[in-house]
N, C-alpha and C positions, 0 to 999 in steps of 0.2 A: 188250567195253569200251562203257562208257555215258558220255556227257558231258550236263552241264546248262550251257547258256551263256546267261548274263543279258545284257540290254541295256535302255536307256531311262534310265539314271541322268544327273545333271547338276546344274547349279546353277539353283534356280528362287527367286523372291522369295516370302515370307510371302503365304499366300492363293492361291498358284499350284497348278498340277497336274502331274503327271508320270503316265506309264504305264510301269511295267516289265514286261518279258517275259522268260520262261525256257523255252529249248526243249530238250527232251531227245531225244538221238539215239544210234544205236549199236544194241547187240544186245538190243533191247528187246521183250519178248513183251506186257507190259501195264505200264500205270503205275497205281499205287494212289492213295494220298494224296500231295498235293502241298501245300506251304507256302512262306511267305514268313517270314524272321527278319531281324533286324536288329542291328547292334553299334554304337551310338553310340561316340563317342571316349572312352576311358578307362573304358567299362562293358562289362558282359558282353553275349554275345549274347541276344537275347530274342525271343520268338515274336510274329508280327504277326499271321499270319492262315493258317487251314488249310481246304483243301477236298478232302473224299474224293471217290472214284470215283464215289459215289453222289449226291454233291452236298451232303453235309452241311458246313455252314459254321462257322468259329469265328474270332472276332476278339479281339485284345487291347483291353481297354477304352479305352486311350488313342486307338485310331484308330477305333472304332465310329462310323458315321455319315460318316465322311470317306473311308476305303478300302474298295475292293471287290476281292475276289478272285475270278478266274474261270478257266475252262480251255477249251481246245479240244482234245478227246480226239483227233480225227483227226489233230492236229499234234503231239501230245505236249507241248502248251505251256501254261504257266500265266501268267496275268497279274496285275497288281497296279495297279488305278487309285488314284491317290493325289490327293485334291481337299482344298483348305483347308488346304495344307501349312503346318506352324509350324516355327520354328527348332529345336524339340526333336525334330522328325522327322530331322534330320540324322544320318546314319549310313551305313555300309556295308550294304547288303541283299543278303541271300543267299536263294536258292531251294534248296529241298530236295525230293526226290522218293523215294517208295518204289517201287522198281521190280523186278519180275520179269523176270530176263533170258531170253535164249532157252535157256540152260542150266538153267533151272528154279531159279535162286537168288534169294531176295528180298533186295535190299540197299538201303540208304538213301544216296543220292548228294547231294552238294552242288555247287552252282555256285560260280564263282569270286569271285564278289561285285561289286556295282556301287555307286559312291558317289553318294548323293544329299545335296546340300547345300542347305539353305534359309537364305537370307540376304538382307537388303535390298540 
């Protein structure tokens, strides 16, 4: 059994910053790519950023220059530093990890989501 647990969401004013964390735990042999997605109110889930185990980065155009994804492989944790937040960044943020379990099965897991609200 593997779990991804997010933390760090909340309410912030426009121009502010938040740092999201997502820790993977359980029957993990290795963690491959990790990513952050978000689902704004009334909209579909969209990709925010990805980070491969080799360090390859990818960002949505809407967050380039403002968000930074990073990871601590020793802790099986991925972070999302969000700066200069805008009201349109308001969404439920989900982390995602491609995990090779100790039973040699590669599965994509999702966290439960954390709410980020950007409002004056």
